[in-house]
VOVEXZA-313204 format. One record per atom (N, C-alpha, C): y, z, x negated. Coordinates in steps of 0.1 Angstrom, whole numbers, plus 5000, padded with zeros to 4 digits. Layout:
YZX
...
This chain:
500349344855
499649474856
498249454860
497649344855
496249314858
495249394851
494949514856
493949604849
492749624857
491649654851
490349684857
490549814865
491249914859
491450044865
492150024879
493249944879
493949914891
493049854901
492149764897
491249694907
490249794913
489749884904
488749984909
489450084918
490550134915
491350224923
491650154937
492150034936
492549964948
491349944957
490149924952
488949904960
488650034967
488950154961
488750284968
489750294979
490950254977
492050274987
491950174998
491450054995
491349945005
489949885004
488949955008
487549895006
487149785015
487949755025
487549645034
486549705044
485849615051
484849655061
485249585074
484249585083
484349525096
484849375095
484249315085
484549175083
485749145074
486449245070
487649225062
487249245047
487849165038
487549175024
488149305018
487549355008
488149475001
489149424991
489849524985
490949484976
490449404964
489249434959
488749364948
488449214951
488349184964
487949044968
489248954970
490449014970
491648934973
492548924961
492048944949
492848934937
493949034937
493549164938
494549264941
495549284929
495149274917
496049294906
497249204906
496949074909
498048974910
498949004922
498349044933
499049074945
499949204943
499449304936
500249424933
501449384924
501249284915
502449244907
503449174916
503049104927
503949044936
504749154944
504049254948
504649364956
505649434947
505249464935
506249534926
507449454922
507249324922
508449234920
509449244931
508949264943
509749274955
510249424957
509549514952
509949664954
509849734940
510849704931
510749764918
510749914917
511349984927
511350134926
509950184926
508950114931
507550164932
506850154918
507350074909
506650044897
506450174888
507450254887
507250374879
506250464885
506150484898
505150564904
503750514902
503650374904
502350314902
501850324887
502750304878
502350314864
501950464860
502750554866
502450704863
501050734869
500750684881
499450714888
498350664880
498450544875
497450484867
497250554853
498350604848
498250684835
497450814838
497850874848
497151004852
495650984854
495350874861
493950844864
493150804851
493850724842
493250684830
492950814821
493850904821
493551024813
492451114818
492251114832
491151184838
489751114836
489750984834
488550914835
487850884822
488650864811
488150814799
487450684801
486050674802
485350554804
484550544817
484750644826
484050644839
484850574849
484150534860
484750464871
485450574880
486550534886
487250634895
486450654907
486650774913
485950814926
487050864935
486650884947
487650944957
488051084953
487251154945
487751284940
488851264930
488751164922
489851144913
491151104920
491051024931
492150994939
492751114945
491951204950
492451334956
493051414946
492551414934
493151494923
494551434919
494651304919
495951244917
496951284927
496551284940
497451324951
497951464949
497051554945
497451694943
498351704931
498051634920
498751644908
500151584908
500251474915
501551404915
501651324928
502051394939
502051324952
502951194953
504051204946
504951084946
504250964939
503650984928
502950874922
501750824930
501050914937
499950874946
500450794957
501550834963
502050754975
502650624971
503250614959
503650484954
502550384952
501450444946
500250364944
499650324957
499450414966
498950384979
499750284987
501050294987
501850204995
501750064988
501750054975
501749924968
500349854971
499249934970
497949874972
497849824987
498249904996
498049875010
498849755014
500149745009
500949625012
500349505005
499949514993
499349404985
498049354993
497249444997
495949405004
496349345018
497149415025
497449375039
498149235040
498849205029
499549075030
498848965023
497548995018
496748885012
496448785023
496548655020
496248555030
494848565036
493848605029
492548615035
492548725045
493148835043
493148945052
494048905064
495148845062
496048815074
495348705082
494648615076
493948505084
492848565092
492048665087
491048725095
491648815106
492848865104
493548945114
494248855125
494348735121
495048645131
496548655129
497048695117
498448705115
498948585106
500048535109
500548425101
500948485088
500748415077
501048465064
502548485062
502948605060
504348645058
504448795054
505548835048
505648975045
505749055057
505249185057
505249265069
506649285075
507649295067
509049305072
509849195064
510449105071
511249005064
512249065055
512349015042
513249075033
514649065037
515048965044
516448945048
516849015060
515949085067
516249155079
515949305077
516949385077
516749535075
516949605088
517549545098
517949615110
517149555122
516749635131
516149585143
517149505151
516649415159
517449335168
518149425178
519449425180
520149515190
519549505204
519049385208
518449375221
517249455223
516449475212
515249555212
515649705213
516749745207
517249885207
517949925219
518449835227
519249865239
518549965248
517349945252
516650035261
516550175255
516350185242
516150315236
517550385236
518550315233
519950375233
520250425247
519950345257
520350385271
519450505276
518250515271
517350625275
517950755270
518650755259
519150885254
518050965247
518451085242
517551165234
516451225243
515251225238
514151295245
513451385235
513251505239
512651605230
511351655237
510351675229
509051725233
509251875235
508851925247
508952065250
507952135241
508352255236
507352335228
506452405237
505252405234
504252475242
503852605236
């Protein structure tokens, strides 16, 4: 899925700053392909988002207004694109190194449940509800 449009949109969604590289600086197109290989249900939404943006843009560069328009037109596609780009950017080795995080996926693929020892205090505490004001 290595497209210039994807790279331009990703740079708007993850521009970097405060010493962190932006999406365009971490090879985002290849990283998005890795994320979509691990999370195939996101692929349809990402492709739909890029199709919508391509139809809006013709030969212009995307802007934050185009992104807002995508979110209004197709929230599901927007959120699939946003989630994919953020995960692809945040798991880039350069970003993780600058954050001081060991290179790894944010949630290990083979672990879907929290450790029961971590949940024990929450279970013992019981339900808590915020009082309406």
